[in-house]
PATORFI-160408 format. One record per residue: residue in three letters; y, x, z of N, C-alpha, C in turn. Coordinates in steps of 0.02 Angstrom, whole numbers, padded with zeros to 5 digits, always signed. Layout:
% PATORFI-160408
alaYXZYXZYXZ...
//
This chain:
% PATORFI-160408
met+02696+14527+03944+02764+14536+03919+02786+14474+03880lys+02848+14453+03892+02876+14396+03857+02930+14419+03808ala+02940+14378+03756+02991+14394+03706+03032+14333+03690leu+03096+14344+03676+03142+14292+03655+03160+14304+03582phe+03149+14254+03540+03170+14258+03470+03235+14219+03461leu+03285+14252+03435+03348+14219+03419+03340+14189+03349ala+03326+14124+03347+03307+14091+03285+03354+14034+03268gly+03418+14041+03285+03464+13985+03276+03510+13990+03217gly+03507+14045+03179+03553+14055+03124+03543+14007+03066lys+03598+13992+03031+03595+13946+02974+03574+13981+02910gly+03576+14047+02908+03557+14082+02847+03603+14067+02789thr+03668+14065+02803+03717+14046+02752+03713+14089+02690arg+03705+14154+02699+03705+14200+02641+03640+14194+02600leu+03590+14162+02630+03525+14156+02596+03520+14089+02558arg+03571+14049+02560+03570+13986+02523+03565+13999+02448pro+03531+13954+02411+03506+13887+02430+03437+13886+02462ile+03406+13945+02472+03339+13945+02502+03340+13911+02570thr+03395+13919+02606+03399+13891+02674+03437+13825+02677asn+03447+13792+02621+03480+13727+02622+03443+13677+02666glu+03377+13676+02661+03336+13629+02699+03286+13664+02745leu+03293+13730+02751+03244+13769+02788+03279+13817+02835pro+03262+13817+02900+03291+13867+02945+03272+13937+02920lys+03319+13983+02926+03307+14051+02901+03242+14082+02926pro+03224+14075+02990+03161+14105+03014+03099+14074+02983met+03107+14016+02950+03049+13983+02919+03041+14000+02845val+03085+14040+02818+03078+14061+02748+03013+14101+02740pro+02971+14083+02692+02906+14116+02686+02911+14188+02659val+02874+14231+02691+02867+14300+02667+02793+14310+02653val+02777+14321+02590+02708+14324+02566+02669+14263+02592gly+02700+14205+02585+02665+14142+02598+02667+14114+02668lys+02692+14154+02717+02696+14129+02786+02768+14135+02810pro+02790+14090+02855+02858+14096+02881+02871+14164+02912leu+02930+14191+02900+02949+14255+02928+02939+14256+03004leu+02957+14202+03038+02949+14200+03110+02876+14206+03131glu+02832+14174+03093+02760+14180+03108+02737+14252+03100arg+02760+14285+03047+02742+14355+03036+02764+14398+03095asn+02825+14386+03120+02850+14427+03175+02816+14412+03241ile+02799+14348+03252+02761+14331+03313+02693+14365+03312glu+02660+14363+03255+02594+14395+03248+02599+14470+03263arg+02653+14500+03240+02661+14573+03251+02671+14588+03326leu+02710+14547+03359+02721+14558+03431+02657+14545+03471lys+02619+14496+03449+02556+14480+03484+02509+14541+03484glu+02511+14579+03430+02470+14640+03425+02488+14691+03479his+02549+14685+03506+02572+14732+03558+02570+14701+03628gly+02532+14648+03636+02521+14621+03703+02569+14568+03725val+02614+14546+03681+02659+14491+03699+02618+14427+03698asp+02617+14392+03754+02576+14331+03758+02616+14267+03768glu+02682+14274+03770+02724+14215+03777+02791+14228+03743val+02814+14180+03703+02878+14188+03670+02921+14125+03682val+02985+14136+03681+03034+14083+03685+03073+14083+03620leu+03077+14025+03587+03114+14020+03525+03181+13986+03539ser+03235+14023+03529+03302+13995+03537+03325+13969+03470thr+03332+13904+03463+03346+13873+03399+03413+13835+03400cys+03438+13822+03340+03500+13784+03334+03501+13743+03269tyr+03486+13777+03213+03489+13745+03147+03421+13716+03129lys+03418+13650+03120+03357+13614+03104+03298+13634+03149pro+03308+13630+03215+03256+13654+03262+03191+13615+03257tyr+03195+13551+03237+03134+13511+03233+03084+13538+03182lys+03109+13572+03131+03063+13600+03081+03024+13659+03109ile+03057+13697+03153+03022+13753+03185+02971+13727+03236glu+02991+13678+03276+02946+13651+03327+02886+13615+03296lys+02898+13580+03242+02843+13544+03209+02791+13593+03183tyr+02813+13650+03157+02767+13699+03128+02727+13736+03183phe+02761+13759+03235+02729+13803+03283+02698+13765+03342gly+02725+13706+03358+02699+13670+03416+02703+13713+03479asn+02651+13710+03519+02650+13749+03582+02622+13819+03572gly+02608+13838+03510+02584+13905+03495+02509+13913+03496glu+02474+13858+03509+02401+13862+03516+02367+13890+03453lys+02391+13871+03395+02358+13894+03333+02368+13969+03322leu+02418+13998+03354+02429+14070+03350+02400+14108+03410gly+02373+14070+03458+02345+14101+03517+02398+14131+03562ile+02456+14099+03566+02511+14125+03606+02550+14065+03633lys+02579+14072+03692+02618+14017+03721+02689+14018+03693ile+02712+13961+03670+02780+13956+03642+02820+13904+03680asn+02879+13926+03702+02928+13881+03733+02989+13876+03687tyr+03027+13823+03696+03086+13812+03653+03148+13800+03696ile+03203+13825+03671+03267+13807+03699+03316+13802+03641ser+03355+13749+03640+03398+13737+03582+03472+13736+03603glu+03514+13760+03557+03586+13759+03568+03616+13701+03529asp+03659+13663+03562+03695+13610+03527+03747+13639+03480ile+03778+13694+03503+03825+13732+03462+03805+13805+03467pro+03817+13846+03415+03799+13916+03418+03834+13952+03477leu+03795+13988+03516+03821+14021+03576+03830+14097+03566gly+03815+14123+03506+03816+14195+03497+03753+14227+03523thr+03744+14291+03509+03682+14325+03528+03673+14328+03604ala+03725+14349+03640+03719+14353+03713+03717+14283+03744gly+03755+14237+03717+03755+14168+03742+03686+14137+03737ala+03652+14151+03681+03584+14124+03672+03535+14156+03722ile+03545+14220+03737+03502+14253+03786+03514+14222+03855lys+03577+14213+03873+03594+14182+03938+03565+14112+03943asn+03564+14076+03888+03539+14008+03886+03464+14004+03901ala+03429+14060+03891+03357+14062+03902+03338+14094+03969glu+03387+14102+04013+03377+14139+04076+03318+14113+04116glu+03307+14048+04117+03255+14017+04159+03185+14042+04143phe+03175+14071+04083+03108+14091+04062+03091+14163+04080phe+03139+14202+04104+03127+14274+04112+03145+14299+04181asp+03098+14333+04213+03110+14363+04278+03085+14436+04282asp+03070+14464+04224+03046+14533+04220+03072+14563+04155thr+03056+14626+04143+03075+14659+04081+03054+14616+04022phe+03099+14607+03973+03083+14563+03917+03112+14590+03852ile+03085+14564+03797+03104+14585+03729+03148+14531+03698val+03197+14552+03659+03236+14505+03618+03231+14528+03546phe+03218+14481+03502+03204+14497+03432+03244+14450+03387asn+03289+14477+03346+03321+14436+03296+03268+14412+03247ala+03266+14347+03234+03209+14318+03198+03213+14327+03123asp+03266+14360+03097+03275+14363+03025+03266+14434+02997ile+03228+14476+03032+03219+14544+03008+03145+14560+02998leu+03134+14608+02953+03068+14638+02944+03072+14710+02969ser+03025+14729+03011+03026+14797+03038+02956+14819+03056asp+02944+14884+03050+02878+14911+03069+02880+14939+03140ile+02929+14918+03179+02938+14946+03246+02875+14938+03289asn+02860+14990+03326+02804+14990+03373+02831+14968+03441ile+02824+14904+03456+02852+14877+03518+02822+14910+03580ser+02758+14925+03577+02725+14958+03634+02759+15025+03649asp+02773+15062+03596+02806+15127+03605+02878+15119+03629met+02912+15067+03604+02981+15054+03626+02983+15036+03700ile+02935+14997+03723+02932+14979+03794+02920+15042+03836arg+02874+15084+03812+02861+15147+03848+02925+15189+03853trp+02962+15193+03798+03024+15232+03796+03075+15202+03845his+03081+15137+03846+03127+15102+03891+03111+15119+03964lys+03048+15115+03982+03027+15130+04051+03038+15203+04068glu+03020+15246+04021+03027+15318+04032+03100+15338+04044lys+03146+15304+04009+03217+15319+04015+03248+15286+04076gly+03212+15240+04107+03241+15203+04163+03303+15164+04142ala+03300+15136+04082+03359+15105+04052+03369+15033+04077phe+03431+15012+04078+03450+14943+04091+03438+14902+04028ala+03451+14933+03971+03440+14902+03905+03421+14956+03856thr+03380+14938+03807+03363+14984+03753+03374+14948+03687ile+03407+14983+03641+03423+14955+03575+03383+14992+03522ala+03346+14954+03482+03314+14985+03424+03368+14995+03371thr+03365+15052+03337+03415+15068+03286+03381+15086+03221thr+03421+15084+03169+03397+15106+03103+03453+15146+03070glu+03434+15191+03026+03482+15235+02994+03505+15206+02927val+03569+15213+02913+03598+15192+02849+03637+15249+02819asp+03641+15251+02753+03678+15305+02719+03753+15299+02731asp+03778+15237+02728+03850+15226+02737+03861+15177+02794pro+03879+15202+02853+03886+15158+02911+03952+15120+02914ser+03996+15130+02865+04064+15102+02869+04065+15025+02867ala+04009+14995+02845+04007+14921+02842+03974+14891+02903tyr+03957+14933+02952+03919+14909+03010+03954+14928+03076gly+03924+14904+03130+03942+14929+03196+03897+14988+03211val+03926+15046+03222+03888+15108+03230+03877+15123+03304ile+03819+15152+03319+03801+15171+03388+03802+15247+03392glu+03843+15273+03437+03844+15345+03451+03804+15359+03514tyr+03771+15416+03518+03726+15430+03573+03726+15504+03590asp+03700+15521+03649+03699+15591+03671+03630+15621+03660glu+03623+15685+03680+03561+15721+03668+03502+15694+03709lys+03517+15654+03760+03464+15625+03801+03442+15556+03775gly+03475+15532+03722+03455+15469+03692+03488+15408+03723phe+03547+15418+03755+03583+15361+03783+03647+15348+03744val+03665+15285+03738+03725+15265+03702+03788+15292+03737thr+03833+15319+03696+03897+15343+03723+03955+15301+03697ala+03947+15268+03639+04001+15228+03612+03976+15181+03559phe+04011+15124+03551+04000+15077+03497+04064+15077+03454lys+04056+15087+03389+04114+15087+03345+04103+15038+03288glu+04150+14992+03280+04144+14940+03230+04172+14963+03163lys+04129+14966+03112+04148+14984+03043+04193+15046+03040pro+04168+15102+03065+04209+15163+03065+04217+15193+02995lys+04271+15227+02984+04281+15265+02923+04239+15329+02927pro+04222+15360+02870+04176+15418+02871+04197+15473+02920his+04261+15485+02928+04283+15540+02971+04287+15520+03045glu+04272+15456+03059+04279+15431+03127+04214+15433+03168thr+04159+15452+03137+04095+15456+03174+04047+15504+03139asp+04004+15533+03180+03951+15576+03153+03884+15539+03152ser+03883+15478+03178+03821+15440+03182+03811+15396+03121asn+03748+15387+03102+03732+15339+03049+03680+15288+03075leu+03680+15278+03141+03634+15230+03171+03668+15163+03181ile+03633+15109+03162+03658+15042+03174+03607+15001+03213asn+03631+14949+03242+03590+14904+03282+03538+14870+03237ala+03473+14875+03256+03419+14845+03217+03401+14775+03239gly+03435+14748+03290+03422+14680+03311+03359+14670+03352ile+03335+14723+03385+03277+14719+03429+03296+14754+03494tyr+03287+14719+03551+03311+14746+03615+03257+14737+03669ile+03262+14780+03720+03224+14771+03781+03274+14771+03838phe+03268+14722+03883+03316+14714+03937+03280+14708+04004glu+03314+14729+04056+03295+14712+04124+03326+14643+04140pro+03294+14603+04182+03319+14535+04194+03388+14532+04227glu+03410+14588+04256+03478+14590+04285+03532+14581+04231leu+03512+14587+04168+03560+14575+04114+03594+14507+04120phe+03556+14457+04143+03583+14389+04146+03645+14385+04191asn+03649+14430+04240+03708+14430+04284+03771+14455+04249glu+03761+14487+04191+03818+14516+04155+03844+14472+04098ile+03812+14415+04088+03832+14371+04033+03860+14306+04061pro+03923+14289+04044+03951+14225+04068+03916+14166+04034ser+03912+14110+04069+03879+14051+04042+03930+14002+04016gly+03906+13957+03973+03949+13902+03951+03996+13917+03894arg+03989+13975+03864+04032+13991+03806+03997+14039+03759thr+04026+14047+03700+03999+14094+03651+04011+14166+03673val+03958+14206+03671+03964+14277+03691+03923+14319+03641ser+03953+14373+03616+03919+14419+03571+03892+14478+03610ile+03827+14491+03603+03797+14549+03637+03825+14614+03609glu+03839+14613+03544+03862+14674+03511+03935+14690+03527arg+03978+14640+03524+04050+14652+03530+04077+14647+03602glu+04041+14611+03645+04066+14600+03712+04020+14630+03765thr+03957+14609+03767+03913+14629+03822+03898+14704+03823tyr+03877+14731+03766+03860+14803+03766+03919+14848+03785pro+03979+14838+03756+04035+14880+03777+04050+14874+03852gln+04043+14814+03880+04056+14804+03951+04003+14840+03994leu+03940+14837+03971+03887+14873+04008+03902+14947+04008leu+03925+14973+03952+03941+15044+03947+03998+15062+03994glu+04048+15020+03998+04105+15032+04043+04083+15033+04116lys+04033+14994+04132+04007+14990+04201+03958+15046+04216gly+03943+15088+04167+03898+15144+04178+03824+15127+04174lys+03808+15069+04146+03737+15051+04138+03705+15095+04085lys+03643+15113+04096+03607+15157+04049+03579+15116+03991ile+03604+15130+03932+03580+15096+03871+03547+15149+03827ala+03481+15143+03819+03444+15192+03780+03442+15173+03706val+03434+15223+03664+03427+15215+03592+03355+15229+03572tyr+03325+15182+03537+03257+15192+03511+03262+15196+03435asn+03254+15256+03408+03265+15267+03336+03200+15287+03301lys+03153+15240+03299+03089+15256+03267+03068+15201+03219cys+03115+15166+03189+03099+15116+03137+03099+15151+03069ser+03041+15159+03039+03040+15190+02973+03053+15138+02919tyr+03042+15073+02935+03059+15020+02888+03096+14965+02926trp+03153+14944+02896+03193+14891+02926+03231+14856+02871leu+03230+14790+02872+03266+14752+02821+03288+14685+02850asp+03351+14669+02841+03378+14604+02859+03373+14559+02798leu+03335+14504+02804+03325+14460+02747+03384+14412+02740gly+03444+14440+02737+03504+14399+02738+03526+14371+02672thr+03502+14398+02616+03525+14376+02551+03466+14368+02504pro+03474+14330+02449+03418+14322+02402+03392+14387+02373asp+03437+14435+02358+03413+14497+02330+03371+14537+02381lys+03390+14532+02446+03350+14566+02497+03284+14529+02508tyr+03284+14464+02499+03222+14426+02505+03172+14448+02451ile+03197+14457+02390+03154+14481+02336+03133+14553+02350lys+03179+14594+02374+03164+14664+02390+03108+14669+02442ala+03109+14625+02492+03057+14626+02543+02988+14618+02512his+02982+14572+02465+02917+14562+02431+02898+14623+02389lys+02947+14651+02355+02933+14711+02314+02910+14769+02359asp+02942+14776+02417+02923+14830+02463+02852+14820+02489ile+02835+14757+02504+02766+14743+02527+02716+14757+02472leu+02731+14734+02411+02685+14743+02355+02677+14816+02335asn+02729+14856+02347+02726+14927+02331+02698+14969+02389gly+02681+14936+02444+02652+14971+02500+02702+15007+02543asp+02767+14995+02533+02818+15028+02573+02824+14996+02642phe+02804+14933+02648+02801+14899+02712+02734+14864+02717lys+02694+14882+02766+02627+14855+02772+02628+14791+02812met+02612+14735+02780+02609+14671+02814+02540+14639+02808leu+02506+14652+02753+02441+14621+02740+02386+14672+02751asn+02324+14648+02757+02267+14693+02765+02254+14732+02702his+02277+14705+02645+02265+14739+02581+02308+14802+02575asp+02279+14857+02550+02315+14919+02540+02339+14923+02468phe+02403+14906+02457+02430+14905+02389+02440+14975+02360lys+02442+15026+02402+02447+15095+02377+02383+15115+02342lys+02327+15094+02368+02262+15111+02339+02242+15063+02283ser+02258+14999+02293+02240+14948+02244+02299+14901+02234pro+02338+14911+02182+02402+14876+02174+02397+14802+02158gln+02337+14777+02146+02329+14706+02132+02288+14672+02187tyr+02316+14619+02215+02276+14576+02259+02267+14510+02222ile+02205+14491+02209+02189+14429+02174+02139+14391+02216ser+02156+14331+02238+02111+14292+02280+02048+14273+02241ser+01995+14261+02278+01931+14245+02246+01932+14176+02214thr+01980+14133+02233+01983+14065+02206+02031+14059+02147ala+02065+14113+02129+02112+14111+02072+02073+14103+02007lys+02102+14065+01960+02072+14056+01894+02118+14087+01841ile+02097+14143+01815+02139+14182+01769+02105+14185+01701his+02140+14163+01650+02111+14164+01582+02097+14237+01562gln+02042+14246+01527+02021+14314+01509+02072+14350+01465asn+02115+14313+01431+02166+14345+01389+02233+14354+01425ala+02237+14334+01488+02298+14346+01526+02301+14419+01547lys+02362+14442+01561+02371+14512+01581+02403+14514+01650ile+02370+14549+01696+02395+14556+01764+02417+14629+01773val+02480+14639+01791+02508+14706+01798+02528+14717+01871gly+02497+14765+01904+02514+14779+01973+02578+14818+01980pro+02608+14815+02040+02582+14780+02098+02597+14705+02096cys+02549+14666+02119+02559+14594+02120+02510+14563+02170tyr+02527+14502+02190+02486+14463+02236+02475+14395+02204ile+02412+14375+02198+02395+14310+02169+02355+14271+02221gly+02385+14216+02243+02358+14178+02300+02300+14133+02283glu+02283+14091+02331+02226+14046+02326+02239+13992+02273asn+02186+13978+02233+02186+13923+02185+02242+13928+02133val+02266+13987+02120+02316+13998+02067+02281+13992+02000glu+02316+13963+01951+02290+13960+01882+02339+13995+01836ile+02311+14040+01794+02352+14078+01747+02322+14070+01677gly+02364+14046+01630+02340+14029+01564+02333+14089+01517ala+02308+14074+01457+02296+14126+01406+02360+14161+01385his+02355+14227+01378+02409+14270+01353+02470+14271+01399ala+02463+14245+01459+02517+14251+01508+02518+14322+01536val+02577+14344+01556+02585+14410+01587+02615+14400+01657val+02581+14425+01707+02605+14420+01776+02612+14490+01805gly+02673+14507+01828+02686+14572+01857+02723+14617+01809pro+02747+14673+01837+02736+14697+01905+02783+14665+01956asp+02773+14684+02020+02816+14663+02076+02822+14587+02080thr+02765+14553+02076+02766+14480+02074+02719+14451+02126phe+02743+14400+02161+02702+14363+02209+02693+14292+02184leu+02630+14270+02179+02614+14201+02161+02583+14166+02220gly+02617+14115+02248+02592+14079+02305+02533+14034+02289asp+02501+14009+02340+02441+13967+02332+02456+13906+02288asn+02407+13888+02248+02409+13828+02206+02465+13828+02153ser+02492+13887+02138+02543+13890+02086+02508+13892+02018arg+02545+13871+01965+02518+13867+01898+02562+13905+01850val+02531+13947+01809+02567+13987+01760+02539+13970+01691gly+02583+13943+01649+02559+13920+01583+02546+13975+01534ala+02513+13958+01480+02496+14006+01427+02559+14038+01399ser+02552+14103+01383+02605+14142+01349+02670+14147+01389ser+02667+14132+01453+02727+14140+01495+02726+14211+01524lys+02783+14231+01553+02790+14299+01579+02830+14297+01644ile+02803+14329+01696+02837+14330+01761+02841+14402+01785ile+02903+14425+01797+02914+14495+01817+02959+14496+01879gly+02939+14536+01929+02982+14549+01987+03006+14487+02022ser+02963+14437+02030+02985+14373+02056+02939+14348+02112val+02965+14299+02149+02928+14268+02204+02918+14194+02187ile+02856+14174+02178+02839+14105+02160+02805+14074+02220trp+02836+14023+02249+02810+13992+02310+02749+13948+02294asp+02717+13924+02347+02659+13880+02340+02676+13818+02298asn+02627+13797+02258+02632+13733+02221+02688+13731+02169ala+02710+13789+02146+02760+13791+02093+02726+13795+02025arg+02763+13775+01972+02734+13776+01905+02781+13811+01856val+02752+13856+01818+02788+13889+01764+02754+13868+01699glu+02790+13830+01659+02759+13802+01599+02751+13853+01542lys+02716+13833+01491+02699+13875+01434+02761+13908+01404gly+02755+13974+01392+02806+14011+01355+02869+14027+01394ala+02871+14013+01459+02931+14026+01499+02933+14100+01519leu+02994+14125+01531+03004+14193+01555+03042+14190+01621ile+03015+14222+01673+03046+14224+01739+03053+14297+01758ala+03114+14318+01778+03126+14387+01798+03172+14389+01859asn+03152+14428+01908+03193+14440+01968+03219+14374+01998ser+03174+14327+02008+03194+14260+02029+03148+14234+02084val+03171+14179+02116+03131+14144+02165+03122+14072+02141ile+03059+14051+02135+03043+13982+02116+03013+13950+02177met+03049+13902+02206+03028+13872+02270+02972+13821+02261ser+02942+13802+02316+02884+13757+02314+02899+13692+02277asn+02848+13670+02239+02851+13606+02203+02903+13605+02148cys+02929+13663+02129+02977+13665+02073+02940+13681+02008lys+02971+13662+01952+02940+13673+01887+02990+13708+01841val+02966+13761+01808+03006+13795+01757+02984+13767+01690asp+03030+13739+01653+03013+13704+01591+02987+13752+01537met+02951+13722+01490+02921+13758+01434+02974+13797+01394asn+02957+13859+01378+02998+13902+01334+03068+13916+01360thr+03079+13909+01425+03144+13925+01453+03144+13996+01481glu+03203+14024+01490+03209+14092+01515+03254+14090+01577glu+03228+14116+01632+03265+14117+01695+03266+14188+01723arg+03326+14216+01729+03334+14283+01758+03383+14280+01816asn+03366+14313+01871+03411+14319+01929+03434+14250+01954val+03386+14205+01964+03403+14139+01989+03356+14119+02046ile+03378+14068+02083+03335+14033+02130+03330+13961+02105leu+03268+13939+02094+03257+13872+02070+03236+13827+02128thr+03277+13775+02141+03261+13728+02194+03276+13658+02170glu+03227+13615+02174+03235+13545+02155+03265+13537+02085gly+03242+13578+02040+03263+13572+01970+03331+13603+01955val+03363+13633+02005+03429+13663+01994+03424+13738+01999cys+03451+13774+01950+03451+13847+01951+03515+13873+01983his+03508+13916+02033+03565+13946+02066+03565+14020+02051pro+03617+14048+02023+03617+14119+02005+03618+14163+02068ile+03583+14219+02063+03584+14270+02116+03636+14323+02097ala+03679+14340+02141+03728+14392+02128+03692+14459+02121val+03704+14493+02065+03672+14558+02053+03724+14611+02038
//
């Protein structure tokens, strides 16, 4: 089975984290989100992926290469200008001649791709859309479906009285290769707003797969922090460590002063140093080679690799990016620190 990752987005809402980094390369618990998702698909028998890139594609290609280090074949196709979701799929037509998966590269999900493929085949579907439930669907495009699990309508940002459905598109699809015949080439095309409604009009069978118990779009800084909190609290399982049973993960190479206080849930990476009387946690991730000075305090935050928090500093609900330093006795709440500049997070 082959998969196409739509990895061309600029991640505008995630800035400044994505100022110099493609959104799929943003680290989640120390590894790029795209790598995490490729690893998850590999567990379900996907042995070849195509990465559709647009924004800073060289950074993605330099990191992944041909996929050898992940034990999977990786091909690349790049857009000179954004082509939209369906346009990007059409652009990758040369790589697919059988049933294939499409995965938005900026989401975290516990979806069982093997089970979704089984469902797609069982339904004899032309396309299958993974969905997730939301409390208030009025801000989304809603999917209505029948008792057999097939789409009956797409409604864009409906008012509460205009739909009984609370299912939205989760950004994971399975298609038959005949889909390429339904997408025009050479222009921007949206799968959600153009292709799917047209398929429905033509009577194509579009199945709904509604078995995602966890789904999150890492579109904003607050959701980026939430993703780490969910992982550390065991609400989304990404690591081999069971945070429900043992809320602290501390690497064997970490150097923690005996008078420091570690409050779970938290993750402390390789070669981390934590000084005397420092407090780390709860809901805190410390990346490899990070340094935490004496009497400092870090709560609910994500500290990337090689970052430094100096003596007496307080960090709360923030992201400190790689190679950044938080000065002595400073207080930072709800910020992203990049290259010495603090950017406030909307709360």
